[in-house]
N, C-alpha and C positions, 0 to 999 in steps of 0.2 A: 801638550806633550812634554812631559818633564824629561830632562831638567832644563830644557832651553827655551825660555819664554820669549826672547826678542824676536827670533825668527820663526819658531815653530809653534808657539802656544796659540797664535791667532790664524794660523794657516787654514785650518778647516773651517773656522768661523768666517773667514774672508771668502772661502770657496762658496759659502752658502748665500752670500749677498746676491740678490736678484737684480741684475743690471739689464738695462734696456738694450735690445739689439739694434735700436735705431739711434744710438748716441752718436755725437759728432766724431768722425773718425780722426785719429791722430796718427801721423806717419810713424812707422817703426824706425826711428832714427838711430844711426850708429854713434850719435854724439855720446860722449862720456858725461857722467854726473858727478861722481866722487872718485878721488884717487889718493893713494898713499904710496910714494915712491913709484915703482913700476906697476904696482897693483891698481888697475883701473876699472871702474864699474860703468856699465852702459847707462844711459838715461832710463831705459826700461826697468833696470833694477830699482832705481829710485821711484819710478811710478808705481811699481808693485809694493814698495815699502809704504808709499802713500796710500795705496789701496788697503793694505793690512791695517794701517793705522786708523783709516776711515771706518773700517768694519768694527774695530774695537770701540772706537768713540761712539758709534751708533748704538752699540749695546748699552753704553753708559747713558746716552742721551735719552734713550727710551724710558729710563727711570725718572726723568724729569717731567713734572706735571705738565709743563708747556710743550712737551714734545708732540708733534703731529706728523704722521707719515706722508702728508701731501704738502709739507713745507720743509725747506732746508733747516737743519739743526746747527748750522755753523756758529750762530750767535749764542746758543744755549750754554749755560754753565754745566760742566759734567764733573763727576767725581770718579777718579780711577780706582783701581784695586788697592792702591797705597794710600788712599784717602786724600790725594791731591785734588784740589779744585782749580779748574781752569776753563776758559772759553773754548768750545769744541774745536774750532778752527785752529787756535794757537796750539792746543794739545796735539792735534793731528800732525801739524808741521814739526813740532818738536820730537814727536814719537817717530815720525818717518825718518828724520835725521838720525836718531839714535839707532833705529833698525839698520839703516844703510851703513852707518859707521860701524856697527857691531860686526858686519860681514868683513870689513877691512881689518877690524881688531883681531878676529879669529884668524884670518890669513896671516897677519903679522906674528901672532903667537905660534902658529904652526911652523912658520919659517924660523922663528927663534929657537924652537926646540927640534928642528929638523924632522917634523912629522909629516908624513905623506899618506894619503888615502891609497889603500891597496885597490888593485884593479877590480876585484870582485865587489868591493864596497861602492866604487864609482859606478860600476855597471848596474848594480841593483838600484842605486839611487836615481840614475838616469832612466832606467826602465820604469820605476815607479812614477817618476815626474812626467814621462811621456804618456803613460796610461791615464793619469789625471788630466793631462793636457788634452788628450784625444777623446777621452770617454767620460771623464768626471771622476770625483772621489768615491762615488758609490756605484760604480758600474758593476761590481761584484754582486750587488743587491738588485741588479736589473733596472737601476735608475741611471740613465745615460744623459749627462749634462756637461758636455766638453768645456773645459775651462778656457780653451783657446777662444771660443766664441764670445766670452765675456772680457777677456783681457786684451786681445789683439786690437780692438777698436780704440783702445786707450794708449796704445803704443808699447805694449809689452809682448815681446817675442818669446818663444819657447826657451831659448837660451838665457834670457833675462829671468824668466820664471824659475828655471832650473837652478840658476845661480843663486837666487834669493830663497829658495825653499829647500828642496831635497838635498842639493849639494851643500847648502849651508848647514842643514842639520847634520849631515854625515861628517862635515868638517868639525862641527861643534862636538859631536859624539867622540870623534877621534882625539880631540884636544882634551876633553874631559877625562877620558879613560887614561890617556897618557899622563896627565897631572895627578889624578887621584888613584890610579890603579897601582899595582905592585911595581915598585922601583920608581914611581913618578915623583916629581918635585914636591907634590903635596899628598903624598901616599897616605891612605887610610888603612891602618893595620886591621888584621882579622879580629883582634881583641876589641878594637873600637866598634867594629861593625856588630859583633856579638853583644856588646853592651847596650848599643842602640836598640837592637832587637828585643833584648830582655826588658828594656825600659818602655818600649813603645808598641811592641807587638802582642798579639794574643793567639794562643794555640787552641784550636777548638774543633769539635765535630758535632754533627747534628743529624737527626733523622726526622724528616717531616711526615706526618700521618694525617690524611684527610678525615675530617669528621662529617663527611658526606659521601654518598655514592654517586656515580655517574653512569648514565645510560645514553647510548647513542642510537638514534633511529636509522632507518634505511637510507636517508637522505644525508647522513653524516652529521646531523645536528645533535649536540650534546645537551643533556639536561641534568643538573645537579640536584640532589635531594638530601636535605640535612638528616643526619642520624637522629634517631629517637633519643630522648633523654637517657633511657636505660643503656642503649648501645654506646652513647657518648660516654657515659660514666665508666662502662666497661673498659673502653680504650684508655681513658685517663688513668684508671687504677692500674691497668697493665703496664703502661709506660712509667708510672711513678714507681712501680716495683722494680723495673729495670734501672731506673735512675738510682734508687737506693742501693741495688746490687753494684752498680758501676762505681759509686761513691765508696762502697765497701771494698773495692779492689778488682772487680770483674772488669775485663777488657771491654771497651765500647763495641769493638767489632764482634765479639762473641755474643753480646747482648743483642745486637742487631740481627745476627744470624738466627738466634733463638726466637726472636720476635717473627722473623720471616717465616721460619719453619712452623711456628705455632699458628700462623695465619695463613699458610698456603701462599705465601707472596714469593714470586720468582725474581723480581727486579730489585736490586739494592739501590735505594734512592738516598742513602746517607751521603753526607758531604763532609769534607775535612779541610782545614786550611790553617796556615800560620800567616797572619797578616796584621797590618796596622788597621784597626777598626775605623779610624778616621777617614781612611781611603777605601773602605770596603763597600761593596755593593749589596751586602746582605741588608735585610730589613732593619729599620731603626729600632723596632721592638726587640729583636734578637741581640742587636748591639748593646742595648741598655741592660738587657738581662745578663749578657756576658760580663759587662763591666762590674755588675753587682755580685756576681758568683765568685766563690773561692776557687782557687786552682786545685785540680784533682777531684772536683765534685761534679755531679750531674744533676739536672733539674728538668722540669717539664715546663712548657710555655705555651698557652693557647693564643693564636692570633686569628683575628677575624671572627665572624659569627655566622649563623644560619647556614646556608648552602655553599659558603666559601670558607668556612672555619677550618683551621688546621691546628694540630698540637705538635709541638716539637720536643723531642728528647735531646737535650743539649748537654754536652760535656765540655768542660773547660780544662784543658791540659796544663801541664807545668812548663811555662816558656823557657825556663832554665835548661830543661831536658831537651827542648826542641831547637834551641838557638844554633848549636854547633852543626847539626845536620842540615839545618836550613841555610846557613851560610856557605856550606860546602857545595851547594849547587850554584853553578856559575851565573845562571840567570837570576836567581834569588840574590846572589851577592851583588850583581850589577844593579838591580832594583833598589836594594837597600842603600847602596852607595849614592845612587841618584837622589834618592829621597833625603839622604843626610846633607849632601853637598850642592844640591841644585841652586839654592838661593846664593850660597857663597860664590858659586861659579858664575851666575848671572851677574852678581855685583862686581866680580873680577873682570869680566868682559866689558861691563859699563865703564869701569875705571880705565881700562886700557883704551877704549874708544875715545874717551874724553882727553886722554893724554896724547893721543896721536896728532900729528900736525897734518891733518887732512885738507886737501885742496878740493874746493867745491866749485863746479861750473855754474855759477849763479845765473848766468844768462840763460842757460837751459832749464835748470831746476825751478827757477821762479816763474817759468811759463805755465806750470801745472798747479792749478788750484784744487784742493780736495773736494770742493762742491761739484766738480765735474762728474763725480761719481753718483750724485744725487738724482734719483728718478722718483717723482712724486707718485704716491700710491693713494688713489682716491678712496675715501671711506666707502665701505660696502653699504648696500641699500638697507640692510638690517640695521647696521650701526647708525646710519643717518636717521632712519625711522625712529630708533630708540632714543636718540638725542632729541629729536623733535618732540617725542612724547614726554620726555622728562621736562622739557622747557614749559 
């Protein structure tokens, strides 16, 4: 979750770790772990930091050829996203320290700039945290997996989880907006945002057209049938003509309307967006096509083949014309601002965290070894059989 990597980026990944319900219980102690001035964090906050760091380290360890799901990876060398190499256990302990200190760093900066969370923000953060705690991160999709069952056995209470996750994210967001927003100490002007959009974003529209027909039987099962070569050619030629007209000045929307009317189509499936293609979810083939196209032109692109083939009518707009209106939308402005300054903000928090004279309750913190989260997963029968066959 941009822009805040230390607390937020590994939250969902950590939620997905499968922990054993039969792990050794650890009491939900009221002992403190880290403190700076009057700001004191419970031991549960540190345990959750350790949990997040373990999750991230595991994803790195899985790339090591010596990784095995039925063995601890603490002694394996891992390489993080910044290219740093370190033994997994050492990396986890250092990262947990950074995560915990970053919470104190954000609190200290909020106090410095006299920034407070409004009631609505705090209520929403706590509501979301409670839902995740009670039902899991994907309850809205019908998958119930309470985080409380995974974390409480390790000594993490709801309050510790909330402090470390959704409250921390809300605080980081408030600090980020106060610093980089209008009137902030590091304010980013609209002209800077527009320049960034013009240099990094693409304005585009496209219409996907299937090169196959679909039939659904009485049981609801669908079957695709590829168009004949003649019918396929007819569609290609039709869309190429529209591409030429759009390049010549015809509005993309008008071309789509004409195509729909000519083919008795009632649903407009065209899409439009202004976005950084590097962060886009559109297909790679469309991305590459847009990168090669000239602004103000339209072209066609076929993707796939047989009974899954599609042809796209693609228009690449002029980003200079779209930038102003794009930035005028508050959500878009916020997203661009985050994209521009997230790394700088994260580095800023790291620097503050290092500079703070934080007191650590070593007697408590040192009781917790990251390997306590390890639950061996035995290889499946199929995997074992395959390995034996290869031998």
